[in-house]
N, C-alpha and C positions, 0 to 999 in steps of 0.2 A: 504494500500500500504506500502511496506517495501523497504528500500533502502539498498542494499548490494553492497559494493565496488563501490559506486557512481552510481549504476544502479537501477532505480526504478522498483520494481517488484510487480505486482498486485497479491495478494494471495487470492482473493475471491474464495470461493469454489463453484463449480457448482454441478450438480447432479453426484452422485457416479457412476463410471463405474467399473465393476468387471474385472480388468485385473491384473494378477499375474506378478509382476516385482520383480526382485532381484537387489540389489545394487552390482555392480561389481567394480573391481579395477579402471576401467576407470571413473566410477562415483565418487569414492573417490578422484582420482587425479583431476578431474574437480572441485569438491567442494573445495578442498584444494587450488587450484590456484585462484579461484574466491575469496575465503576468504582472500587470500594474496594480493588482489587488482589487479590481472592481468585482461587483457581485455577479456570480456566474449566471443566475437565473435572468437578471436584467440584460446581461450582455448576450445571452443566447437568444432572448426575445428580440433583441435589436439586430443581431448579425446572422443568426442561423435560421434555415428554413424550418427547423423543427420547433421553433418558438421556445416557450418556457418549459419544455420537457427536459428536466434536469438530468434524467438518466441518459437521454440521447446526447445532451450537451457534454456530459462527462466522457461518454464514449467518443464523441467527436474530438474532444481535447486530447485524449490519449492517442487517437489516430493521427492528429496533427503532429504531436510530439514524436511519435514513432516514424512518421514519414519524413519529418525534418531531420531527425537523427540519422536515418538511413541515407539521406542525400548529402549530408554535411559531415 
């Protein structure tokens, strides 16, 4: 479990699902705001297509982190 901006996030990996996703500007904006300590539910409502679904926001955050780490 990782804590980011005061929010615990479970990063245990399950079975791989082959889905092609690309990081967009809205993902970068969401990641930036969470890194700055903003409220995750408000930022997910503002930047993500899933709205205020906190479960999906946390999943998206882990996906952004993993994708960024793999590319850099």
